[in-house]
GUVEXPA-322550 format. One record per residue: z, y, x of N, C-alpha, C in turn. Coordinates in steps of 0.1 Angstrom, whole numbers, padded with zeros to 4 digits, always signed. Example, Ala and Ser with C-alpha at 12.3 -4.5 7.8 and 13.67 -1.06 7.14 Angstrom:
2
+0078-0057+0132+0078-0045+0123+0078-0033+0132 +0071-0022+0128+0071-0011+0137+0079+0000+0129 
This chain:
118
-0168-0231+0345-0170-0246+0346-0178-0251+0335 -0188-0260+0338-0196-0266+0328-0189-0277+0321 -0191-0278+0308-0185-0288+0300-0195-0295+0291 -0195-0308+0290-0204-0316+0281-0196-0322+0270 -0199-0319+0258-0192-0324+0246-0201-0333+0238 -0197-0346+0236-0205-0355+0229-0200-0357+0215 -0208-0361+0205-0204-0363+0192-0214-0373+0185 -0211-0379+0174-0220-0387+0166-0218-0402+0167 -0209-0407+0176-0207-0421+0177-0199-0426+0165 -0199-0440+0164-0192-0446+0153-0196-0460+0151 -0193-0466+0139-0196-0479+0135-0208-0480+0126 -0217-0488+0129-0229-0490+0121-0233-0504+0120 -0240-0508+0109-0244-0522+0107-0258-0524+0115 -0261-0536+0119-0273-0539+0125-0285-0534+0116 -0295-0528+0123-0306-0522+0116-0304-0508+0112 -0292-0503+0113-0289-0489+0109-0292-0479+0120 -0288-0467+0117-0292-0456+0126-0280-0447+0129 -0280-0441+0141-0270-0431+0145-0277-0420+0153 -0272-0408+0153-0277-0397+0161-0266-0391+0169 -0267-0392+0182-0257-0386+0191-0261-0372+0196 -0252-0364+0198-0254-0350+0203-0245-0347+0215 -0250-0339+0224-0243-0335+0236-0246-0320+0239 -0236-0312+0238-0238-0298+0240-0231-0294+0253 -0239-0287+0262-0234-0282+0274-0231-0267+0273 -0219-0264+0278-0215-0250+0278-0209-0246+0292 -0208-0232+0294-0203-0227+0306-0213-0223+0316 -0226-0223+0313-0236-0219+0322-0247-0211+0315 -0254-0202+0322-0264-0194+0315-0277-0201+0314 -0281-0208+0324-0294-0215+0324-0294-0229+0320 -0305-0234+0314-0306-0248+0310-0307-0258+0321 -0303-0270+0319-0304-0280+0329-0318-0285+0331 -0321-0289+0344-0334-0294+0347-0336-0307+0340 -0327-0316+0340-0328-0329+0333-0315-0332+0326 -0316-0337+0314-0304-0342+0306-0307-0356+0302 -0297-0364+0299-0299-0378+0295-0287-0385+0290 -0288-0398+0288-0278-0406+0283-0277-0419+0291 -0265-0423+0295-0263-0437+0300-0254-0444+0290 -0252-0457+0292-0243-0465+0284-0236-0476+0292 -0224-0480+0288-0217-0490+0295-0210-0499+0285 -0213-0512+0285-0206-0522+0276-0195-0528+0284 -0185-0534+0278-0174-0540+0285-0179-0551+0295 -0175-0551+0307-0179-0561+0317-0193-0558+0323 -0200-0548+0319-0213-0546+0323-0214-0533+0332 -0225-0532+0340-0227-0520+0348-0232-0509+0339 -0229-0497+0343-0235-0485+0336-0250-0485+0338 -0257-0483+0327-0272-0483+0328-0278-0471+0321 -0290-0468+0326-0297-0457+0320-0302-0460+0306 -0301-0451+0297-0307-0452+0284-0320-0444+0282 -0319-0431+0285-0330-0422+0284-0327-0409+0291 -0338-0402+0296-0337-0389+0302-0348-0380+0296 -0346-0367+0297-0356-0357+0293-0355-0345+0301 -0367-0340+0306-0367-0328+0314-0367-0316+0305 -0366-0304+0311-0366-0291+0304-0379-0289+0297 -0390-0295+0303-0403-0293+0297-0407-0304+0287 -0398-0314+0285-0400-0323+0274-0405-0337+0279 -0406-0340+0292-0410-0353+0296-0398-0363+0295 -0400-0373+0287-0390-0383+0284-0392-0397+0291 -0381-0403+0294-0382-0417+0300-0371-0425+0293 -0375-0438+0291-0366-0447+0283-0364-0460+0291 -0353-0466+0289-0351-0480+0293-0359-0489+0285 -0364-0500+0290-0373-0509+0283-0366-0515+0270 -0353-0516+0271-0345-0522+0260-0345-0514+0248 -0348-0501+0249-0346-0491+0238-0360-0485+0234 -0370-0488+0241-0383-0482+0238-0388-0485+0224 -0393-0476+0217-0397-0478+0203-0386-0477+0193 -0374-0477+0197-0362-0476+0188-0354-0463+0189 -0353-0458+0202-0345-0446+0204-0355-0434+0208 -0351-0422+0204-0358-0410+0207-0349-0400+0213 -0352-0395+0225-0344-0384+0231-0351-0371+0229 -0343-0360+0226-0349-0347+0224-0338-0337+0229 -0343-0324+0230-0333-0314+0235-0337-0300+0229 -0327-0292+0228-0329-0278+0224-0325-0269+0236 -0335-0264+0242-0332-0256+0255-0324-0244+0252 -0326-0237+0241-0318-0225+0238-0303-0228+0237 -0300-0240+0232-0286-0244+0230-0281-0252+0242 -0290-0256+0251-0287-0266+0262-0280-0278+0256 -0286-0284+0246-0281-0295+0239-0291-0307+0239 -0287-0319+0241-0295-0330+0241-0291-0340+0230 -0301-0347+0224-0298-0356+0212-0304-0369+0215 -0298-0379+0209-0303-0393+0210-0303-0399+0196 -0315-0400+0190-0317-0407+0177-0319-0422+0180 -0310-0429+0174-0310-0444+0176-0313-0451+0163 -0324-0458+0162-0328-0465+0150-0329-0480+0153 -0329-0488+0142-0330-0502+0143-0320-0508+0153 -0308-0504+0151-0297-0507+0161-0294-0522+0161 -0291-0527+0173-0287-0541+0174-0273-0542+0180 -0267-0554+0179-0254-0556+0184-0254-0554+0199 -0265-0556+0206-0266-0554+0220-0265-0539+0224 -0267-0530+0215-0265-0516+0217-0251-0511+0218 -0242-0520+0214-0228-0516+0214-0223-0513+0228 -0218-0501+0230-0214-0496+0243-0208-0482+0241 -0202-0477+0252-0198-0463+0253-0210-0455+0259 -0214-0445+0252-0225-0437+0256-0221-0424+0262 -0226-0421+0274-0223-0409+0282-0234-0400+0283 -0232-0387+0281-0242-0377+0283-0241-0372+0298 -0252-0368+0303-0253-0363+0317-0263-0352+0318 -0260-0343+0328-0269-0332+0330-0269-0328+0345 -0281-0322+0349-0282-0316+0362-0280-0301+0361 -0280-0294+0373-0280-0280+0373-0294-0275+0369 -0296-0261+0370-0308-0255+0365-0320-0261+0373 -0319-0263+0386-0330-0268+0394-0327-0281+0401 -0316-0287+0398-0312-0299+0406-0318-0312+0401 -0317-0322+0410-0322-0335+0407-0311-0346+0406 -0299-0342+0409-0287-0350+0408-0279-0347+0396 -0272-0357+0390-0264-0354+0378-0250-0350+0382 -0247-0337+0380-0234-0332+0384-0224-0331+0373 -0229-0332+0361-0220-0331+0349-0221-0343+0340 -0209-0347+0335-0208-0359+0327-0199-0357+0315 -0203-0362+0303-0194-0362+0292-0183-0373+0293 -0174-0373+0284-0163-0382+0284-0166-0395+0277 -0178-0396+0270-0182-0408+0264-0179-0408+0249 -0188-0415+0241-0186-0417+0227-0189-0432+0224 -0180-0438+0216-0182-0452+0213-0192-0455+0202 -0202-0464+0205-0211-0468+0195-0209-0483+0193 -0206-0487+0180-0203-0501+0177-0213-0506+0166 -0221-0516+0169-0230-0521+0159-0225-0535+0155 -0221-0537+0143-0215-0549+0138-0217-0550+0123 -0219-0563+0119-0219-0566+0105-0206-0570+0099 
């Protein structure tokens, strides 16, 4: 069974930085696509960023220029470097992944809380 384990969340002041990590275990091959979603209280879950196995990245307009997604294919791990954080970034962040050749997200992490506050 595939398991996604997230880490790196916490409390940070506006303008600060955090780095989230998500490690996938339980499979031999790397995921076609990995990414991050987020959900704030009372809001819909929204896309933050995705990255393919070959390194093609996509970002939500709200985080472009501030967040960077990357991955280590050998470890099947995805990262989210978050800089210039704003209070609007406060949310639970969820890691997601497809199968080796899939286009749908079959695997999800349990979420990690990111709180941006002064």
